VOKOLLUM-671795 format. One record per residue: residue number from 1; residue in one letter; x, y negated, z of N, C-alpha, C, O, CB in turn. Coordinates in steps of 0.05 Angstrom, whole numbers. Atoms other than C-alpha are relative to their C-alpha. Glycine has a CB too. Layout:
(site NUM; 'A'; (X; Y; Z); (X; Y; Z); (X; Y; Z); (X; Y; Z); (X; Y; Z))
...
! end
This chain:
(site 1; 'T'; (27; -5; -9); (35; -74; 399); (-16; 15; -21); (-7; 16; -45); (-14; -27; 6))
(site 2; 'M'; (17; -14; 18); (-20; -33; 367); (-29; -4; 8); (-35; -5; 32); (7; 30; -1))
(site 3; 'R'; (28; 4; -6); (-94; -45; 361); (-16; 15; -21); (-8; 17; -44); (-8; -30; 1))
(site 4; 'F'; (19; -11; 19); (-153; -10; 328); (-21; -22; -6); (-34; -32; 12); (-14; 26; 11))
(site 5; 'T'; (20; 20; 7); (-196; -58; 289); (-25; 12; -13); (-46; 0; -13); (13; -20; -20))
(site 6; 'H'; (23; -13; 12); (-241; -9; 253); (2; 30; 7); (24; 41; 9); (0; -4; -32))
(site 7; 'V'; (0; -29; -5); (-262; 62; 268); (-19; 13; -20); (-42; 4; -24); (-10; 7; 30))
(site 8; 'Y'; (15; -13; 22); (-286; 108; 212); (-5; 29; 9); (7; 39; 28); (16; -1; -26))
(site 9; 'P'; (5; -28; -7); (-313; 179; 213); (25; 18; -1); (27; 37; 14); (-21; 12; -20))
(site 10; 'D'; (-25; -16; 1); (-244; 205; 194); (23; -11; 17); (46; -2; 15); (9; 3; -29))
(site 11; 'G'; (-21; 11; -17); (-206; 163; 244); (1; -30; 1); (-12; -44; -15); (27; 11; -8))
(site 12; 'P'; (-2; 29; -3); (-187; 93; 266); (20; -12; -19); (36; 2; -32); (7; -8; 29))
(site 13; 'A'; (-19; 15; 16); (-149; 39; 228); (18; -15; 19); (11; -37; 28); (-15; -19; -20))
(site 14; 'P'; (-18; 13; -18); (-89; 21; 271); (15; -23; -13); (24; -20; -37); (19; 19; 13))
(site 15; 'Y'; (-17; 22; 9); (-53; -45; 263); (24; -2; 19); (20; -3; 44); (-16; -28; -2))
(site 16; 'F'; (-24; 1; -16); (19; -49; 288); (13; -27; -3); (15; -38; -25); (19; 23; -7))
(site 17; 'T'; (-16; 24; 0); (59; -111; 306); (25; 5; 17); (23; 15; 39); (-16; -25; 11))
(site 18; 'F'; (-24; -3; -16); (131; -109; 328); (20; -22; -7); (19; -34; -29); (12; 28; -5))
(site 19; 'I'; (-21; 19; 4); (190; -155; 335); (26; 15; 3); (30; 31; 21); (-2; -24; 21))
(site 20; 'A'; (-26; -14; 0); (260; -132; 320); (22; -21; -4); (18; -41; -18); (2; 23; -21))
(site 21; 'P'; (-22; 18; 5); (328; -166; 321); (7; 1; -30); (4; 21; -43); (25; 7; 17))
(site 22; 'G'; (-7; 1; 28); (351; -189; 253); (25; -16; -4); (37; -27; 15); (-23; -12; -16))
(site 23; 'T'; (-24; 15; 7); (409; -221; 217); (-9; -23; -17); (-22; -20; -38); (20; 18; -15))
(site 24; 'R'; (8; 24; 14); (399; -292; 194); (10; 2; -29); (33; 9; -35); (12; -26; 13))
(site 25; 'G'; (-6; -2; 29); (396; -294; 118); (-6; 27; -12); (-5; 29; -37); (29; -7; -4))
(site 26; 'R'; (6; -27; 10); (378; -220; 112); (-27; 9; 9); (-34; 33; 8); (22; 20; 9))
(site 27; 'E'; (26; -7; -12); (308; -223; 141); (-17; 16; -20); (-29; 36; -13); (-14; -25; 9))
(site 28; 'L'; (17; -14; 19); (272; -203; 77); (10; 28; -7); (-5; 47; -8); (-2; -17; -26))
(site 29; 'E'; (-12; -27; 5); (320; -146; 62); (-6; 19; 23); (-12; 42; 19); (30; -3; -5))
(site 30; 'Q'; (5; -17; -24); (312; -120; 133); (-29; 8; 2); (-36; 30; 8); (9; -14; 26))
(site 31; 'W'; (28; -6; -1); (237; -126; 130); (-7; 22; -21); (-23; 40; -15); (-17; -25; -6))
(site 32; 'Q'; (6; -19; 21); (236; -87; 64); (9; 28; 8); (-4; 48; 2); (13; -8; -26))
(site 33; 'L'; (-9; -26; -10); (277; -31; 95); (-18; 12; 21); (-25; 36; 20); (29; -3; 12))
(site 34; 'I'; (18; -10; -21); (231; -26; 155); (-27; 8; -13); (-38; 29; -7); (-5; -22; 21))
(site 35; 'K'; (26; -5; 14); (168; -30; 110); (2; 27; -15); (-17; 43; -13); (-6; -23; -20))
(site 36; 'S'; (-3; -25; 14); (195; 27; 67); (1; 24; 18); (-11; 45; 13); (25; -1; -18))
(site 37; 'A'; (-3; -23; -19); (214; 71; 126); (-27; 6; 13); (-33; 30; 15); (21; -7; 21))
(site 38; 'V'; (27; -5; -13); (146; 62; 159); (-19; 12; -20); (-34; 31; -13); (-11; -27; 12))
(site 39; 'S'; (18; -11; 21); (108; 74; 94); (7; 29; -7); (-11; 45; -11); (1; -18; -25))
(site 40; 'D'; (-8; -28; 5); (149; 137; 80); (-9; 18; 23); (-20; 40; 18); (31; 1; -3))
(site 41; 'A'; (8; -16; -23); (135; 162; 150); (-30; 5; 1); (-39; 27; 6); (9; -13; 27))
(site 42; 'L'; (30; -3; 1); (60; 149; 144); (-8; 20; -22); (-24; 38; -17); (-13; -27; -6))
(site 43; 'A'; (7; -19; 22); (57; 186; 77); (8; 28; 7); (-7; 47; 2); (14; -9; -26))
(site 44; 'E'; (-9; -27; -8); (98; 245; 103); (-17; 12; 21); (-19; 37; 23); (29; -2; 9))
(site 45; 'A'; (17; -10; -22); (52; 251; 163); (-29; 4; -10); (-46; 13; 6); (0; -19; 23))
(site 46; 'G'; (27; -5; 11); (-9; 255; 117); (-18; -24; 2); (-42; -22; -4); (-13; 22; 14))
(site 47; 'G'; (16; 25; -1); (-33; 183; 127); (-3; -11; -28); (10; -3; -46); (14; -21; 18))
(site 48; 'T'; (5; 13; 26); (-59; 140; 71); (11; -28; 1); (10; -41; 22); (-30; 0; -7))
(site 49; 'I'; (-12; 27; 2); (-27; 76; 48); (-22; -21; -5); (-16; -45; -3); (21; -1; -23))
(site 50; 'T'; (21; 19; 7); (-94; 45; 29); (-16; -7; 25); (-13; 6; 46); (-19; 11; -21))
(site 51; 'H'; (17; 9; -22); (-143; 9; 73); (-24; -14; -13); (-25; -17; -37); (15; -19; 21))
(site 52; 'H'; (23; 13; 12); (-209; -27; 64); (6; -26; -14); (-11; -37; -28); (-21; -4; 22))
(site 53; 'H'; (-8; 25; 14); (-171; -88; 40); (11; 6; -28); (16; -13; -43); (21; -15; 16))
(site 54; 'A'; (-10; -9; 26); (-147; -48; -21); (29; 8; 3); (39; 14; 25); (-3; -22; -21))
(site 55; 'V'; (-27; -10; 0); (-76; -30; -40); (21; -22; 0); (37; -23; 19); (4; 18; -25))
(site 56; 'G'; (-20; 22; 2); (-36; -91; -61); (26; 9; -12); (32; 33; -14); (6; -11; 28))
(site 57; 'R'; (-25; -6; 14); (31; -95; -96); (20; 14; 19); (35; 31; 9); (12; -25; -10))
(site 58; 'M'; (-20; -11; -18); (72; -77; -34); (-3; 30; 4); (16; 44; 10); (-1; -14; 27))
(site 59; 'H'; (5; -28; -6); (39; -9; -26); (-2; 17; -25); (-5; 42; -23); (-26; 2; 15))
(site 60; 'K'; (3; -15; 24); (37; 12; -99); (18; 24; -3); (8; 45; -12); (5; -18; -24))
(site 61; 'P'; (-17; -24; 4); (97; 59; -98); (-11; 24; 16); (-9; 47; 6); (28; -5; 10))
(site 62; 'W'; (11; -22; -16); (64; 101; -43); (-28; 8; -11); (-35; 32; -12); (-2; -7; 29))
(site 63; 'Y'; (26; -5; 10); (-6; 94; -72); (1; 18; -25); (-16; 36; -29); (-15; -26; -6))
(site 64; 'D'; (-2; -15; 25); (17; 122; -139); (3; 30; 5); (-4; 46; -11); (23; -10; -16))
(site 65; 'H'; (-3; -29; -7); (34; 188; -103); (-25; 11; 14); (-27; 35; 16); (24; 3; 18))
(site 66; 'Q'; (23; -9; -16); (-32; 191; -64); (-25; 1; -16); (-43; 17; -10); (-3; -18; 23))
(site 67; 'R'; (25; 1; 15); (-85; 174; -115); (-2; 23; -20); (18; 31; -31); (-4; -27; -13))
(site 68; 'P'; (3; -21; 20); (-115; 228; -160); (7; -9; -28); (1; -32; -35); (-29; 10; 1))
(site 69; 'E'; (-9; 7; 27); (-87; 229; -230); (-24; -7; -18); (-23; -26; -34); (16; 23; -13))
(site 70; 'L'; (24; 6; 16); (-157; 230; -261); (-10; -28; 6); (-18; -42; -12); (-23; 20; 6))
(site 71; 'F'; (8; 27; -7); (-174; 166; -223); (18; -20; -13); (9; -40; -24); (0; -4; 31))
(site 72; 'A'; (-19; 18; 13); (-111; 133; -249); (-5; -3; -30); (-4; -25; -41); (29; 10; 5))
(site 73; 'R'; (6; 1; 29); (-127; 152; -321); (-26; -15; -6); (-28; -30; -25); (-1; 28; -12))
(site 74; 'S'; (26; 14; 3); (-199; 128; -313); (3; -30; 4); (-8; -46; -12); (-21; 11; 19))
(site 75; 'L'; (-4; 28; -5); (-177; 62; -284); (16; -13; -22); (9; -36; -30); (15; -4; 27))
(site 76; 'A'; (-16; 11; 22); (-125; 52; -339); (-18; -3; -25); (-15; -23; -39); (23; 18; -6))
(site 77; 'A'; (17; 3; 23); (-178; 65; -392); (-19; -23; 3); (-23; -38; -16); (-17; 26; -4))
(site 78; 'A'; (18; 23; -5); (-226; 15; -360); (16; -26; -3); (5; -45; -15); (-13; 2; 28))
(site 79; 'K'; (-17; 24; 2); (-169; -36; -355); (5; -6; -30); (4; -30; -37); (26; 4; 15))
(site 80; 'R'; (-5; 5; 29); (-153; -27; -430); (-24; -12; -13); (-21; -30; -30); (8; 26; -14))
(site 81; 'E'; (25; 10; 12); (-226; -40; -448); (-6; -28; 9); (-14; -45; -7); (-23; 19; 6))
(site 82; 'L'; (8; 26; -11); (-238; -99; -402); (21; -21; -2); (15; -45; 0); (-8; 4; 29))
(site 83; 'D'; (-23; 19; 0); (-169; -131; -406); (20; 9; -21); (43; 16; -14); (13; -2; 28))
(site 84; 'P'; (-18; -11; 20); (-138; -112; -473); (27; -15; -3); (46; -3; -12); (-14; -1; -27))
(site 85; 'V'; (-25; 16; 2); (-85; -167; -469); (17; 4; 25); (41; -2; 25); (-6; -30; -4))
(site 86; 'G'; (-15; -5; -24); (-65; -147; -398); (7; -24; 17); (29; -26; 28); (25; 14; -7))
(site 87; 'I'; (-6; 25; -15); (-71; -215; -365); (-12; 0; 28); (-5; -17; 44); (-10; -24; -15))
(site 88; 'L'; (14; 0; -26); (-115; -197; -305); (15; 18; 19); (16; 42; 16); (-29; 10; -3))
(site 89; 'N'; (-15; -14; -21); (-73; -177; -245); (20; 21; -11); (18; 44; -5); (-20; 14; 19))
(site 90; 'P'; (-18; -19; 13); (-17; -146; -287); (18; 15; 20); (29; 4; 39); (18; -14; -19))
(site 91; 'G'; (-18; -16; -16); (20; -88; -255); (-9; 7; 28); (7; 17; 44); (26; -13; 2))
(site 92; 'V'; (9; -6; -27); (-23; -81; -193); (-6; 29; 3); (8; 44; 17); (-24; -18; 7))
(site 93; 'L'; (7; -28; -3); (-58; -14; -199); (6; 16; -25); (10; 40; -24); (-29; 3; 7))
(site 94; 'V'; (-6; -14; 25); (-46; 3; -272); (20; -17; -16); (28; -9; -38); (-26; 5; -17))
! end
């Protein structure tokens, strides 16, 4: 199924739900393969991996290719100043 929950000036935010056959004991591996294939397809089609909920750890590999480098450096600099020990949400965006 697919539904639009939010509509923005540059387009809607679709949410997809699907059920697929799986192999018992390999559910997580199969989900990860599907998640990667869908995320790759979205990125290749010009879609963005982010949403109003933020990025999250699962989307970081695609986000790293979509966000501007200047933003990444600025965020890393702020993180170093505010969290010099690196204990706040380590490895999420920087």
